[in-house]
Phi, psi and omega in degrees: 000320174305309188295323173293324179289323181280006182061034178249356173224151177293125180279003179312137184089348178256155183247146177119172185237141168262112181249148177237119179052038172092351183250153178296150180296142182284154184296331181266012185307321180298331181276343180250010179231149174265157179217124176250108180291160175302315174276117190297146186253022186279152178266122186284348181266354175246159178290173175302309179304314181298324176297316183287322181291330180290317176298316173305311181300320182279331192244346180271144186302150174301335182287345174285130185289157174309319182292319179294321177302316185291323178295323179293315181300319184292324181288324176290318179297322181288314177307323184265010185053042180253001185294331179274347175250018185292333179262020171248161175273141183286086186271317185289148171309311182302316179289326178290316180299308176296323176298321174300316177298318176305314186298330177275316183300333186293340179284335182069024176302145176288339179241139184224112175264131176234125180267105175052068180297346184244009179303135177069011180260148179283165183305322183295314178293323175302312184299314181299322181301316182283332175292325185290315181298317182292324175295315177305321183291326183280337183212078187293150177281143172132199183300000000 
């Protein structure tokens, strides 16, 4: 269901409409929303910062200056408490999960889908992930 709502799977065979604020989902919705899969998509050979920088390089518009990209990267790393761990490779489940979330938050999309964002995390880390997401809702990253 989450994949259909996020426009990542074909809804053929399903009945109903996906509405956003009472209106049909726009054709470019997949490009304007973020998606954090259950299985982390980090590159284990790169540091936390390098993973986020790579995501920013691929997904942010070319019109965004290098300084603005750097500002966003630092802001996301700080928000997710990754600033002090930014130069290490994400080995632990907790660090991989927070890095995956950072790789999506960097885009500043107004909609973010998270597929089981706390899978395999302990209670303390789960609480921290939800706290971070709550802070993001109050102060989104981006323009």
